[in-house]
C-alpha positions as CSV (number, residue, x, y, z in Angstrom):
1,M,15.5,19.4,17.4
2,K,12.6,17.4,18.7
3,S,13.0,14.8,21.4
4,I,10.8,12.6,23.6
5,I,10.2,14.4,26.8
6,G,12.1,12.8,29.7
7,S,14.1,10.5,27.3
8,P,17.6,9.5,28.5
9,W,18.7,9.3,24.9
10,H,20.5,12.0,22.8
11,P,17.8,13.8,20.8
12,I,19.3,12.7,17.5
13,L,18.6,9.1,18.5
14,T,14.9,9.7,19.2
15,D,14.2,11.3,15.8
16,P,17.1,11.2,13.3
17,S,14.6,12.4,10.6
18,D,13.8,15.5,12.6
19,S,10.3,15.2,11.2
20,R,7.9,14.1,14.0
21,G,5.8,16.6,15.9
22,A,3.6,16.1,18.9
23,K,-0.1,15.4,18.7
24,P,-2.4,16.7,17.5
25,R,-0.7,16.2,14.1
26,V,-2.0,17.3,10.7
27,S,0.4,14.9,8.8
28,G,2.2,11.7,9.4
29,L,-0.9,10.3,10.9
30,T,-1.0,6.6,12.0
31,M,-4.3,4.8,12.0
32,V,-4.4,1.4,13.8
33,I,-7.1,-1.2,13.0
34,D,-8.6,-2.9,16.0
35,K,-10.2,-6.2,15.0
36,G,-11.2,-7.3,18.5
37,L,-8.6,-6.4,21.0
38,G,-9.4,-7.3,24.6
39,P,-9.0,-4.7,27.3
40,N,-5.6,-5.8,28.4
41,A,-4.2,-5.8,24.8
42,F,-5.8,-2.4,24.2
43,Y,-4.2,-1.1,27.4
44,D,-0.8,-2.5,26.2
45,L,-1.2,-0.7,22.9
46,L,-1.9,2.6,24.6
47,A,0.9,2.1,27.1
48,T,3.5,1.7,24.5
49,S,2.2,3.6,21.5
50,A,-0.4,6.2,22.4
51,D,1.9,9.1,21.5
52,Y,2.4,7.5,18.0
53,V,-1.2,6.6,17.1
54,D,-3.6,9.3,15.9
55,L,-6.7,7.2,14.9
56,I,-8.2,3.9,15.8
57,K,-10.6,2.1,13.5
58,F,-12.7,-0.6,15.0
59,G,-12.5,-2.8,11.9
60,F,-15.3,-3.6,9.5
61,G,-18.4,-4.6,11.6
62,T,-16.8,-5.5,14.9
63,S,-18.2,-2.5,16.7
64,S,-21.7,-4.0,16.8
65,L,-20.5,-7.2,18.4
66,Y,-18.8,-5.8,21.5
67,P,-20.4,-5.6,24.9
68,A,-21.4,-2.0,25.0
69,P,-19.6,-1.2,28.3
70,L,-16.4,-2.6,27.0
71,L,-16.7,-0.6,23.7
72,R,-17.5,2.6,25.5
73,E,-14.5,2.1,27.8
74,K,-12.1,1.5,24.9
75,I,-13.4,4.6,23.1
76,A,-13.0,6.6,26.2
77,Q,-9.5,5.4,26.8
78,A,-8.5,6.2,23.2
79,K,-9.9,9.7,23.5
80,K,-8.1,10.2,26.8
81,A,-4.9,9.4,24.9
82,G,-5.7,11.9,22.2
83,I,-6.7,9.2,19.7
84,A,-9.8,9.6,17.6
85,A,-12.0,6.4,17.3
86,F,-14.4,5.4,14.7
87,P,-16.2,2.3,13.4
88,G,-15.1,0.6,10.1
89,G,-16.9,1.7,6.9
90,T,-18.4,-1.8,6.3
91,L,-20.8,-1.2,9.3
92,L,-22.1,2.0,7.6
93,E,-22.5,0.1,4.4
94,A,-24.6,-2.5,6.2
95,A,-26.7,0.3,7.8
96,F,-27.3,1.8,4.3
97,R,-28.2,-1.6,2.8
98,H,-30.7,-2.3,5.5
99,D,-32.0,1.3,5.6
100,V,-31.0,2.0,9.3
101,V,-28.6,4.8,8.7
102,S,-30.2,7.1,11.2
103,D,-30.0,4.4,13.9
104,F,-26.4,3.8,13.0
105,F,-25.5,7.5,13.5
106,G,-27.5,7.5,16.8
107,S,-25.4,4.5,18.1
108,V,-22.1,6.1,16.9
109,I,-22.9,9.3,18.9
110,G,-24.3,7.4,21.9
111,L,-21.2,5.3,22.2
112,G,-18.9,8.3,22.1
113,F,-17.2,7.7,18.7
114,D,-15.4,10.8,17.3
115,G,-16.3,10.1,13.7
116,V,-17.2,7.6,10.9
117,E,-15.6,6.0,8.0
118,L,-17.7,6.2,4.8
119,S,-16.9,3.6,2.2
120,D,-18.4,1.8,-0.7
121,G,-16.0,-1.1,-0.8
122,T,-18.7,-3.8,-0.7
123,I,-21.9,-2.0,-1.9
124,P,-22.3,0.5,-4.7
125,L,-23.1,4.1,-3.7
126,T,-24.0,6.8,-6.2
127,R,-22.2,10.1,-5.9
128,A,-25.4,11.7,-4.6
129,Q,-25.8,9.0,-1.9
130,R,-22.1,9.5,-0.9
131,D,-22.6,13.2,-0.7
132,E,-25.7,12.9,1.5
133,L,-24.0,10.5,3.9
134,I,-21.0,12.9,4.3
135,R,-23.4,15.9,4.8
136,E,-25.5,13.9,7.4
137,A,-22.4,12.9,9.4
138,R,-21.0,16.4,9.3
139,S,-24.3,17.9,10.4
140,L,-24.2,15.6,13.5
141,G,-20.8,17.0,14.5
142,L,-18.9,13.8,13.4
143,R,-15.5,13.7,11.8
144,V,-15.7,12.0,8.4
145,F,-13.0,9.8,6.9
146,T,-14.0,8.6,3.5
147,E,-12.5,5.6,1.6
148,Y,-11.9,5.0,-2.0
149,G,-11.7,1.6,-3.7
150,K,-13.3,-1.8,-3.8
151,K,-12.4,-4.8,-1.5
152,T,-12.6,-7.4,-4.3
153,R,-9.2,-9.0,-4.9
154,G,-7.7,-7.7,-8.1
155,S,-9.4,-4.3,-7.9
156,R,-7.1,-1.5,-9.3
157,L,-7.1,2.2,-8.7
158,D,-8.7,4.4,-11.3
159,I,-6.5,7.5,-11.0
160,D,-8.9,9.9,-12.6
161,D,-11.8,8.6,-10.5
162,L,-9.8,8.7,-7.3
163,C,-8.8,12.3,-7.9
164,R,-12.4,13.4,-8.6
165,T,-13.7,11.5,-5.6
166,A,-11.1,12.9,-3.3
167,E,-11.6,16.5,-4.5
168,R,-15.4,16.2,-4.0
169,D,-15.2,14.4,-0.6
170,L,-12.8,17.0,0.8
171,R,-14.9,19.9,-0.5
172,L,-17.9,18.4,1.4
173,G,-15.9,18.3,4.7
174,A,-14.1,14.9,4.8
175,E,-10.9,15.2,6.7
176,L,-9.1,12.4,5.0
177,V,-9.6,10.1,2.0
178,T,-8.4,6.6,2.5
179,V,-7.1,4.5,-0.3
180,E,-8.4,0.9,0.1
181,A,-6.0,-2.0,0.7
182,R,-8.0,-4.1,3.1
183,E,-6.3,-5.5,6.2
184,S,-4.3,-8.0,4.1
185,G,-2.7,-5.5,1.7
186,N,-2.6,-8.1,-1.1
187,G,-4.0,-7.7,-4.6
188,V,-6.0,-4.5,-3.9
189,G,-5.6,-0.9,-4.9
190,L,-2.0,0.3,-4.8
191,F,-0.6,-3.2,-4.1
192,D,-0.1,-6.2,-6.4
193,D,-0.9,-9.9,-5.5
194,R,2.4,-10.2,-3.7
195,G,1.7,-7.1,-1.6
196,E,4.3,-5.0,-3.4
197,C,3.7,-1.3,-4.0
198,R,3.1,-0.1,-7.5
199,E,5.6,2.7,-7.1
200,E,5.2,4.3,-10.5
201,E,1.5,4.5,-10.0
202,L,2.0,6.0,-6.6
203,R,4.3,8.7,-8.0
204,L,1.8,9.5,-10.7
205,L,-0.9,9.8,-8.0
206,L,1.1,12.2,-6.0
207,K,1.3,14.5,-9.0
208,R,-2.4,14.3,-9.8
209,L,-4.1,14.3,-6.4
210,P,-5.7,17.6,-5.3
211,D,-4.0,17.5,-1.9
212,P,-1.8,14.4,-1.2
213,T,-1.5,15.5,2.5
214,K,-5.2,14.6,2.8
215,I,-4.8,11.0,1.6
216,L,-4.4,8.1,4.1
217,W,-2.8,5.1,2.5
218,E,-3.9,1.7,3.9
219,A,-0.6,-0.2,4.3
220,P,-0.8,-3.2,6.7
221,Q,2.6,-4.7,5.7
222,K,6.0,-3.5,6.7
223,D,7.4,-3.3,3.2
224,Q,4.4,-1.3,2.1
225,Q,4.9,1.2,4.9
226,A,8.5,1.5,4.1
227,A,7.9,2.2,0.4
228,L,5.3,4.9,1.2
229,L,7.6,6.6,3.7
230,R,10.5,6.6,1.2
231,I,8.4,8.0,-1.6
232,V,5.8,10.2,0.2
233,G,8.1,11.0,3.1
234,P,7.8,10.7,6.9
235,G,4.6,12.8,6.7
236,A,2.7,10.0,4.9
237,N,-0.6,9.2,6.5
238,L,-0.7,5.4,7.0
239,G,-3.7,3.2,8.0
240,N,-4.8,-0.3,8.8
241,I,-1.7,-0.7,10.9
242,H,-1.8,-3.8,13.1
243,P,-1.7,-2.9,16.8
244,Q,1.5,-4.9,17.3
245,D,3.2,-2.9,14.5
246,A,2.4,0.7,15.6
247,F,5.5,1.0,17.7
248,A,7.7,-0.4,14.9
249,L,6.1,1.9,12.3
250,E,7.1,4.9,14.4
251,T,10.8,3.8,14.2
252,M,10.5,3.7,10.5
253,R,9.0,7.2,10.4
254,R,12.0,8.5,12.3
255,G,14.7,6.7,10.4
256,L,15.4,4.3,13.3
257,R,15.1,1.1,11.2
258,S,17.2,0.0,8.3
259,D,14.2,0.1,5.9
260,T,14.1,3.9,6.1
261,F,17.6,4.7,7.3
262,C,17.8,7.1,4.3
263,L,15.6,9.5,6.3
264,H,18.6,10.3,8.5
265,R,20.4,13.6,8.5
266,T,23.8,14.2,9.8
267,I,24.4,15.4,13.4
268,A,25.6,18.7,12.0
269,D,22.0,19.4,10.9
270,Y,20.8,19.4,14.5
271,V,20.8,22.1,17.2
272,I,20.6,20.5,20.6
């Protein structure tokens, strides 16, 4: 039975699902999207939720607009808390479009980022170009998180193409393949125009994907997170979580919220 160190609560009340391990985790990862948090808000996020957040993405192109000292400080604080930090994939897409990829990687390393997100949600990339970017990032010692899917509203998943892309990306050294849903979660990828999860499509994907544990599902809305946790399980990797929702998401992972109360076991299953 796992429990939060120093907690005054009975262990069953800190993790009824008996599923959560301590960091560094290999599943059940939570990726928070930072779209411009100030230093006080960022500190508040870490103070309450550092133990429950594994990755922080500085969304889309925000990284290039921060004062460099503030950005370096935020990255350093995240790393101190055991949270990997990386810029959003749109910034790498911009670097590719303007032929400054080498400069981009130089800035990423100089600022102290742990890795990069590689996406083609806005621009087209050939398979060869995607391969080369993964190889270049890996050769520089950066962690690589790739992304599959277009950002255009109405874009649907091509299951065969996603499976092929994920298999190739992982073989080249990507740690996770993210399924695109944008920061809105409406009308893109796995979610319909109302933000509802296409559950049958999800179940089919889980059967077809080469390694579902290596998939990170962007799910910015609570009901989306709950659906993924019920179908994939508490070990689902979830991304584009708003900072104010990171703490609440952890309660859903543990079966401490009505949306996922089904993750509970009985007290007889626990050894205290």
